[in-house]
C-alpha positions in Angstrom: 0.0 0.0 0.0 2.9 2.3 0.7 4.1 2.9 -2.8 0.6 3.9 -4.0 1.0 2.0 -7.2 0.4 -1.7 -6.4 -2.5 -3.3 -4.5 -1.3 -6.2 -2.4 -3.9 -8.9 -1.8 -4.0 -11.5 0.8 -6.6 -13.9 2.2 -9.5 -12.2 4.0 -10.7 -12.7 7.5 -14.4 -12.9 6.8 -16.6 -13.5 9.8 -20.0 -15.1 9.6 -23.6 -14.1 10.0 -25.4 -11.4 11.9 -25.8 -11.6 15.7 -29.0 -10.3 17.3 -28.4 -6.8 18.5 -26.7 -6.6 21.9 -27.4 -3.8 24.3 -24.3 -1.8 25.1 -23.6 0.0 28.4 -21.0 2.5 27.3 -17.2 2.4 27.4 -16.9 3.4 31.0 -19.1 0.6 32.2 -17.3 -1.9 30.0 -14.0 -0.9 31.5 -15.1 -0.6 35.1 -15.0 -4.3 36.2 -11.4 -4.8 35.0 -9.9 -1.4 35.9 -11.2 -1.5 39.5 -9.7 1.1 41.8 -7.0 2.1 39.3 -9.2 4.5 37.3 -12.7 4.0 38.5 -12.6 3.3 42.3 -15.6 1.6 43.8 -17.7 2.0 40.7 -21.1 0.9 41.8 -24.3 1.0 39.7 -25.3 4.2 41.6 -22.1 6.0 40.7 -21.7 4.6 37.2 -23.7 7.3 35.4 -21.7 10.0 37.3 -18.4 8.4 36.1 -19.7 8.0 32.5 -20.8 11.6 32.3 -17.5 12.8 33.7 -15.8 11.7 30.5 -17.9 14.2 28.5 -16.8 17.8 29.2 -20.1 19.4 29.9 -18.4 22.8 30.5 -17.4 22.9 26.9 -21.0 23.9 26.1 -20.2 27.3 27.4 -17.1 27.5 25.3 -18.8 26.9 21.9 -21.6 29.4 22.6 -24.6 27.1 23.1 -27.1 28.4 25.6 -27.8 25.0 27.2 -25.4 22.2 28.1 -28.0 19.7 27.1 -27.8 20.8 23.5 -24.1 20.2 23.5 -24.3 16.8 25.2 -26.9 15.7 22.7 -24.3 16.1 20.1 -21.4 14.7 22.1 -23.1 11.5 23.0 -25.3 9.8 20.5 -28.8 8.9 21.9 -28.3 5.3 21.1 -25.5 5.1 23.6 -27.0 3.2 26.5 -25.3 4.1 29.8 -27.8 2.3 32.1 -25.8 0.5 34.8 -25.9 -3.3 34.5 -24.0 -6.1 36.2 -22.1 -8.4 33.9 -23.9 -11.6 33.0 -21.9 -14.3 34.7 -23.2 -16.8 32.2 -22.3 -14.7 29.1 -19.8 -16.2 26.7 -16.2 -14.8 26.9 -15.2 -16.2 23.5 -14.8 -14.0 20.4 -13.5 -14.4 16.9 -11.0 -11.5 17.1 -9.6 -9.6 20.1 -7.6 -6.4 19.6 -5.4 -6.1 22.7 -3.8 -3.1 24.4 -5.0 -0.4 22.0 -5.6 3.3 22.7 -9.4 3.2 22.5 -11.2 6.3 21.0 -14.9 5.6 21.5 -16.0 8.2 19.0 -17.8 10.5 21.3 -15.0 13.0 21.9 -13.7 11.3 25.0 -10.0 11.0 25.5 -8.5 7.6 24.7 -8.2 4.9 27.3 -6.1 1.7 27.0 -8.1 -1.4 26.5 -9.2 -4.4 24.4 -12.0 -4.9 21.8 -13.6 -8.3 21.3 -15.4 -9.0 18.1 -17.7 -11.9 17.4 -19.1 -12.3 13.9 -20.2 -8.8 12.8 -20.5 -7.2 16.3 -18.3 -5.7 19.0 -19.2 -7.9 22.0 -17.0 -6.4 24.7 -14.8 -3.3 25.2 -12.4 -2.9 28.2 -9.7 -4.9 30.0 -10.8 -8.2 28.8 -9.0 -10.7 31.0 -10.6 -14.1 30.6 -11.7 -13.5 27.1 -10.3 -15.7 24.4 -10.3 -15.7 20.6 -8.5 -17.7 17.9 -7.0 -14.4 16.7 -5.7 -12.0 19.2 -3.8 -9.0 17.8 -1.5 -6.8 20.0 -2.2 -3.2 18.9 -0.1 -1.5 21.6 0.7 2.1 20.7 -2.0 2.1 18.0 -5.3 3.9 18.1 -8.6 2.0 17.8 -11.7 3.8 16.7 -15.0 3.2 15.0 -14.9 3.1 11.2 -15.0 6.5 9.6 -18.3 7.6 8.0 -18.1 9.8 4.9 -21.1 12.1 5.0 -20.8 13.2 1.4 -19.4 11.0 -1.4 -19.6 10.7 -5.2 -18.1 7.2 -5.1 -21.4 5.4 -6.0 -20.7 4.8 -9.7 -17.1 3.6 -8.9 -18.2 1.3 -6.2 -20.8 -0.3 -8.5 -18.1 -1.1 -11.1 -16.3 -4.5 -11.1 -12.8 -2.9 -11.1 -13.5 -0.5 -8.1 -15.9 -2.3 -5.8 -12.9 -3.0 -3.5 -13.0 0.6 -2.3 -9.3 0.6 -1.6 -8.9 4.4 -1.7 -11.6 4.8 1.0 -10.4 1.9 3.1 -6.8 3.3 3.0 -8.3 6.4 4.8 -10.2 4.3 7.4 -13.6 5.0 5.7 -16.0 2.1 6.2 -19.3 3.8 5.2 -20.1 6.4 2.5 -23.3 8.4 1.8 -23.9 8.6 -1.9 -26.2 10.6 -4.3 -25.3 14.0 -2.7 -25.9 17.5 -4.2 -29.2 16.4 -5.6 -27.5 14.1 -8.2 -27.6 10.4 -8.7 -30.1 7.8 -9.8 -33.8 8.1 -8.8 -34.4 4.3 -8.7 -32.6 3.4 -5.5 -33.6 -0.3 -5.7 -31.8 -0.6 -9.0 -28.8 1.3 -7.6 -28.7 -1.1 -4.7 -28.6 -4.1 -7.0 -25.8 -2.5 -9.0 -23.8 -1.8 -5.9 -24.1 -5.3 -4.7 -23.4 -7.0 -8.0 -19.7 -7.3 -7.5 -19.6 -7.2 -3.8 -18.7 -4.1 -1.8 -15.6 -3.3 0.1 -17.4 -0.8 2.3 -20.9 0.1 3.4 -23.1 2.4 1.3 -26.0 4.6 2.5 -28.3 6.1 -0.1 -29.9 9.6 -0.4 -32.8 10.6 -2.7 -31.4 13.2 -5.2 -33.8 16.2 -5.6 -32.2 17.4 -8.8 -32.6 14.0 -10.5 -36.2 13.8 -9.3 -36.9 17.3 -10.7 -35.2 16.3 -13.9 -37.5 13.4 -14.4 -40.6 15.4 -13.8 -39.7 18.8 -15.3 -36.6 18.2 -17.3 -34.3 21.2 -17.6 -37.2 23.8 -17.6 -36.5 27.0 -15.7 -39.9 27.3 -13.9 -41.7 26.4 -10.8 -43.4 23.1 -10.4 -47.2 22.9 -10.7 -49.2 21.2 -7.9 -49.5 18.1 -10.0 -45.8 18.0 -10.7 -45.0 18.7 -7.1 -47.2 15.7 -6.1 -45.3 13.5 -8.6 -42.0 14.6 -7.1 -43.4 13.8 -3.6 -44.3 10.3 -4.7 -40.7 9.8 -6.1 -39.1 11.0 -2.8 -41.5 8.7 -0.9 -40.5 5.7 -3.0 -36.9 6.4 -2.3 -37.4 6.7 1.4 -39.4 3.4 1.3 -36.3 1.9 -0.3 -34.3 2.8 2.8 -32.8 6.1 1.9 -31.4 8.2 4.8 -32.8 11.5 3.5 -33.1 14.0 0.7 -30.1 15.7 -1.0 -30.4 18.9 -3.0 -28.2 21.1 -5.1 -30.0 24.3 -5.8 -26.7 25.7 -7.0 -26.8 23.4 -10.0 -29.4 23.1 -12.8 -32.1 21.8 -12.7 -32.2 22.1 -8.9 -31.5 25.8 -9.2 -34.8 26.2 -11.0 -36.7 25.2 -7.8 -37.8 27.6 -5.0 -37.6 27.1 -1.3 -41.3 26.1 -1.1 -40.5 23.1 -3.3 -37.6 22.0 -1.2 -39.7 22.3 2.0 -42.5 20.2 0.6 -40.1 17.4 -0.5 -38.1 17.6 2.7 -41.4 17.0 4.6 -41.7 13.6 2.9 -38.1 12.7 4.0 -38.9 13.9 7.5 -41.8 11.5 7.8 -39.2 8.7 7.7 -36.8 10.3 10.1 -34.4 11.3 7.2 -32.2 14.3 6.8 -32.1 17.2 4.3 -28.6 17.8 3.0 -27.9 20.6 0.6 -25.2 22.0 -1.7 -26.6 25.4 -0.9 -27.9 27.8 -3.6 -24.9 30.1 -3.3 -21.5 29.6 -1.6 -20.3 33.0 -2.8 -22.2 35.9 -4.2 -23.5 34.3 -7.5 -27.2 34.9 -6.7 -28.7 35.2 -3.3 -25.3 35.2 -1.5 -23.7 32.8 1.0 -25.5 33.8 4.1 -29.0 33.8 2.5 -28.2 30.4 1.1 -27.4 29.1 4.6 -30.6 30.7 5.8 -32.5 28.7 3.1 -31.3 25.4 4.6 -32.3 26.6 8.1 -35.8 27.5 6.7 -36.2 24.1 5.2 -35.1 22.4 8.4 -37.4 24.6 10.5 -40.5 24.3 8.3 -40.1 20.7 7.3 -39.1 19.7 10.9 -36.1 17.9 9.6 -32.4 17.8 10.4 -30.7 20.2 7.9 -27.1 19.9 6.7 -25.1 22.6 4.9 -23.0 20.2 3.0 -19.3 20.9 2.1 -19.7 24.2 4.0 -17.3 26.9 2.7 -16.8 30.5 1.9 -16.1 30.3 -1.8 -14.0 33.1 -3.4 -12.2 36.2 -2.2 -15.4 38.2 -2.1 -16.7 36.2 0.8 -13.5 35.2 2.6 -14.1 35.8 6.3 -17.8 35.1 6.1 -17.3 31.8 8.0 -17.9 33.7 11.2 -21.3 34.8 10.0 -22.2 31.3 8.9 -21.3 30.0 12.3 -23.5 32.6 14.0 -26.4 31.8 11.7 -26.2 28.1 12.4 -25.7 28.5 16.2 -28.6 31.0 16.4 -30.9 28.5 14.6 -29.8 25.7 17.0 -30.5 28.0 19.9 -34.0 28.4 18.5 -34.4 24.6 18.4 -33.7 24.0 14.7 -31.5 21.0 14.0 -28.8 22.2 11.7 -25.4 20.7 11.0 -22.7 20.9 8.4 -20.1 18.7 6.7 -16.7 19.7 5.3 -13.7 18.4 3.4 -10.3 19.6 4.6 -9.0 21.4 1.6 -8.8 25.0 0.2 -9.9 23.9 -3.2 -13.3 22.7 -4.5 -14.1 20.6 -7.6 -16.9 20.9 -10.1 -17.7 21.3 -13.8 -16.4 24.3 -15.7 -19.9 25.1 -16.8 -21.2 24.9 -13.2 -18.5 27.2 -12.0 -18.7 29.9 -14.8 -21.8 29.6 -16.9 -24.9 31.4 -15.6 -27.9 29.2 -15.0 -30.2 30.9 -17.5 -27.8 29.7 -20.2 -28.1 26.1 -19.0 -31.9 25.8 -19.4 -32.7 23.0 -21.7 -29.5 21.1 -21.1 -25.9 21.0 -22.6 -26.8 21.2 -26.3 -29.2 24.2 -25.6 -26.3 25.8 -23.7 -23.9 25.3 -26.7 -26.4 26.9 -29.0 -26.4 30.0 -26.8 -22.6 30.0 -26.7 -22.6 30.3 -30.5 -25.5 32.7 -30.8 -24.2 36.3 -31.6 -27.2 37.6 -29.7 -26.6 35.8 -26.4 -22.8 35.4 -26.6 -21.9 39.0 -25.5 -24.0 38.6 -22.4 -22.4 35.2 -21.6 -18.9 36.7 -22.0 -19.7 39.4 -19.6 -21.2 37.1 -16.9 -18.4 34.5 -17.3 -15.8 37.2 -16.6 -17.8 38.1 -13.5 -17.9 34.5 -12.3 -14.2 34.0 -13.1 -13.5 37.0 -10.8 -15.7 35.4 -8.1 -13.4 32.4 -8.1 -10.2 34.4 -8.0 -9.2 34.3 -11.7 -8.0 31.9 -14.3 -4.9 30.9 -12.4 -7.1 29.4 -9.7 -8.9 27.0 -12.0 -7.1 23.7 -12.8 -8.5 21.1 -15.2 -9.0 17.6 -13.7 -10.5 15.7 -16.6 -11.5 16.4 -20.2 -12.2 13.4 -22.4 -12.1 15.5 -25.6 -8.5 16.8 -24.8 -6.7 15.1 -22.0 -3.6 17.2 -22.6 -5.1 20.0 -20.6 -5.6 17.9 -17.5 -3.5 19.1 -14.5 -3.0 22.6 -16.1 -4.7 25.9 -15.3 -7.2 27.8 -17.4 -4.7 30.6 -17.6 -2.0 28.3 -19.0 -4.4 26.8 -21.6 -5.7 30.2 -22.7 -2.2 31.5 -23.1 -1.1 28.5 -25.2 -4.1 29.0 -27.5 -3.6 32.7 -27.8 -7.0 33.5 -26.2 -8.2 35.3 -23.2 -9.6 33.2 -20.3 -13.3 33.6 -21.3 -12.8 32.9 -25.0 -10.8 29.7 -24.0 -13.7 28.8 -21.6 -16.2 29.1 -24.4 -14.1 27.1 -26.8 -13.7 24.3 -24.3 -17.4 24.2 -23.5 -18.2 24.0 -27.2 -16.0 20.9 -27.3 -17.4 19.1 -24.3 -17.7 19.3 -20.5 -14.4 19.8 -18.7 -14.2 19.3 -15.0 -12.1 21.4 -12.8 -10.4 22.0 -9.4 -11.0 25.5 -8.1 -8.7 27.0 -5.5 -11.1 29.4 -3.9 -11.0 29.1 -0.1 -9.1 30.7 2.7 -7.4 28.6 5.4 -8.9 30.8 8.2 -12.4 30.0 7.0 -11.6 26.3 6.7 -10.3 26.2 10.3 -13.2 28.2 11.7 -15.8 26.0 10.2 -13.8 22.8 11.2 -13.8 23.7 14.9 -17.6 23.7 15.2 -19.1 20.8 17.1 -21.8 20.4 14.5 -19.3 20.0 11.6 -18.9 16.4 10.2 -16.0 15.3 8.0 -16.7 14.4 4.4 -14.7 13.9 1.2 -17.0 15.1 -1.6 -14.7 12.7 -3.5 -15.3 10.9 -6.7 -13.9 7.4 -7.3 -11.9 7.7 -10.6 -10.1 4.8 -12.2 -6.6 4.5 -11.1 -4.4 6.8 -13.2 -7.2 8.5 -15.1 -7.2 12.3 -15.2 -6.0 14.6 -12.5 -8.8 14.4 -9.9 -9.1 16.4 -6.7 -6.9 14.6 -4.1 -9.8 14.5 -1.6 -10.9 11.2 -3.4 -7.8 9.6 -1.9 -6.9 11.7 1.1 -9.6 13.7 2.8 -9.8 11.8 6.2 -6.1 11.2 6.4 -5.4 14.9 5.6 -7.6 16.0 8.4 -5.7 13.8 10.9 -2.3 14.7 9.6 -2.5 18.3 8.7 -5.3 19.7 10.9 -4.7 17.6 14.0 -1.0 16.7 14.1 0.6 19.6 12.2 -1.7 22.6 12.8 -3.6 21.6 15.9 -6.8 23.1 14.6 -8.8 20.4 16.3 -7.8 17.7 18.7 -7.6 14.0 17.7 -10.7 13.2 19.8 -12.7 16.0 18.1 -11.6 14.9 14.6 -12.5 11.3 15.3 -15.9 12.3 16.6 -16.5 14.3 13.5 -15.9 11.2 11.5 -17.8 8.7 13.6 -20.4 9.4 16.2 -21.5 12.8 14.9 -22.5 11.6 11.4 -24.0 8.5 12.9 -26.1 10.7 15.2 -27.1 13.1 12.5 -28.2 10.3 10.2 -29.7 8.1 13.0 -27.4 5.2 12.4 -28.0 3.5 15.7 -25.5 0.7 15.5 -22.5 2.4 14.0 -20.3 5.3 15.0 -19.2 4.4 18.5 -16.9 1.8 19.9 -18.9 -0.1 22.4 -20.5 -3.5 23.0 -23.4 -4.2 20.7 -22.3 -2.0 17.8 -21.5 -3.3 14.3 -17.8 -4.1 14.1 -16.7 -1.3 11.7 -13.4 -0.7 13.4 -10.1 1.0 12.4 -6.7 0.6 13.9 -4.2 3.3 12.9 -0.7 4.5 13.6 -1.1 8.3 14.0 2.6 8.8 13.4 2.2 7.2 10.0 -1.2 8.5 8.9 -0.8 10.9 6.0 -2.4 11.8 2.7 0.0 11.3 -0.2 -2.4 12.5 -2.9 -1.6 16.0 -4.2 -3.3 18.3 -6.7 -0.8 17.5 -9.4 -0.2 13.8 -8.5 -3.5 12.7 -6.9 -3.5 8.9 -7.6 -1.8 7.9 -4.4 -3.3 6.0 -1.5 -3.2 7.3 2.0 -1.1 5.6 4.6 -1.3 4.7 8.3 -4.2 2.3 8.6 -2.9 -0.9 10.1 -6.2 -2.9 10.4 -9.6 -2.0 9.0 -12.6 -4.2 9.8 -15.9 -3.8 7.9 -18.9 -5.6 9.5 -16.4 -7.7 11.5 -14.2 -8.8 8.6 -10.7 -7.6 7.8 -10.6 -5.4 4.8 -7.1 -4.3 5.7 -4.9 -6.5 7.9 -1.3 -5.6 8.9 -1.4 -2.7 6.4 -2.4 -4.9 3.5 -5.7 -5.1 1.6 -7.5 -8.4 1.8 -9.8 -9.9 -0.8 -12.9 -9.5 1.4 -16.0 -7.7 0.1 -17.9 -7.4 3.4 -19.8 -4.1 2.8 -23.5 -3.7 2.7 -26.0 -1.3 1.3 -27.6 0.1 4.4 -31.3 0.9 4.9 -32.4 3.6 7.4 -34.0 2.1 10.5 -33.3 -1.5 9.5 -31.0 -3.8 11.4 -28.4 -5.2 9.0 
C-alpha cells in the first residue's frame, strides 16, 4: 500500500452471519470491572452514570456558545449510547472471533483515549475494556496504536465507482479508514434506489453504502431542464418519487440548488419534498444555492437550509460548507453565527466539510450562468454560438471568473475530448491557445464538459468551520479509475489529511474532536443507531491506525496515491485491511435507514 502503485492482496478474515443486536452499556461501564480502583474506584451502579458523564466535558457547552449544556451533550453522546448500569452476565460467553489487545481506544464521542481491548464476534463488537478471561482464535497486539469506530463519509460521489467491477474493492476509501459512505449528494444520482442497490451489490462491496434521494434528478424526471416552478400536479409527482426512495431505505433527501435543474426550484418546493423525508426520520442535506455571491449570497443560502429544516421539521445539513472566493472570505464567522442561532432556536442544523482550500466541479457549473443552461448541454452550446446571447455570456463568465479568483485558480482535472489540458490551469491553456480566459472557456465548453479543481477558499475559514461541534467530516470525492485524469486529491486523502494536517501539524482540532466528526457525529445526524461508537453491541466497523504514519499522499498535481497509516480496518467484522495490506474481502452492505443489518 505504501508505494501507492500496487495493490497487495491476501486472504481475508471474513466472519459469519449477523448476531442479534446486543445492548451496550457504554465504554466506562465496559472498562469498570477490570480497571477497578486504578481508574474508577468503587464504581457501583449508583455511581456509574456519574463516572460516565465525567468523561464528557459538559463545561465545553459554554465555550462553543450554546445556551444549554443539554444541546451540546446531545451532540457529544449519540442517543443510542446506553449508559444504564448493568451487572455483567456471569453466564455470558467470553469467546470472540478476534480480540484487539492493548489499544488506545477512542470511543468516537470525543472522550480522550483509554487503554483497553476490543472483542469482536461475527459482525459485532461484543466487549470493550480490559478483557482478562476473554479468548479468541485471533488476538492482535495493537499496543501504541489507536482503535476507533470506522469512519463515515457524509458526502461521497463514489457510488458509480463502487458499482463497477474494477473498483468495488473501495481501496482508496479503506486506506483512509472509511467504512461507510453516503452517496447521491448535491441532488444528483439515480432516482431508482432499488436498481442502484442491485448494481452496488453485483460485484460485492468493500465498504458500506448509505443512499440519499437526489432532488435534482427527481426534478429532472418530472420537469426536465425547464426553468420554472413546479405545478401542484408536478410537485405531487415529485413527492411520490421521494417517498418511493425513502421506502427503499434512503437516509434522506439531498439537494443542489446551486446546480441546474435544482437551481430552478424555489424554497417552497424544497420544503415540501423535505417534509416527505422527515416522515421517515431522514435528513435534508444541501449543496446550498450560493456559496459565494453568485445569486442570493452565501448567508442567505445558509438561511435557506435553516428555513427548510425549520418548516419541514427535519435535520438540515449545509454540505461541504465553505466561503467560496475572495469576495466572501471571512464570512465563516457569519455562517457559524447563523447556524448557532438556529440551533439555539431549536432547529437541528449541521454541516459537513472536506479539509482542503480547493473545491471541484464542472467548468460550466463554475462559470456559466444558470439561464444559459436551461434545456441542457446542447441548448447551452447553441447560446454560446448565438451572436445575440454570446456577449451577455462573455460578460457574466468574466464576473464568475473573478468570483473564483481568476483563471490561475482553475485547474482542469478531466476532459475526455482533450486530456492534454488535465492538470493545467485555465490561464495556461488560454495563453497557449492565444486567447483570453473567457474565450478559452467558451471554446472548451463548445468541445465538451471539462471538470475542474477551483482554488477558492481561505485557510482561516476552513479552520473556523472545522472547529464547530456540529461539523462532520466528508470527502465530496469521486472514485476515478486509477491513473485517469488529475482528480481532486480528496478522493484519496480527505480523512487522512484532516488527521495529519489539521490535527497533528496545525492543531486546529484535537484528535478526539476529529474522530468524533468522522464517527459518532455523522451516525447521530443520520440516525445510524448501531455504528459510529466503539462499544458492545455495535456493528464491528473498526479502524486501527498509527497516528505517526497517517498521511495523505495525494496532491493536486499527483493525486493517484493512496493514504497511509491504517494498520487494520474491519468492515462488518471482517478484515478489509490486515497488517497494512488489503484483503480480498468484500464485506460491505447497502444500508437501509431504520433497518437492522
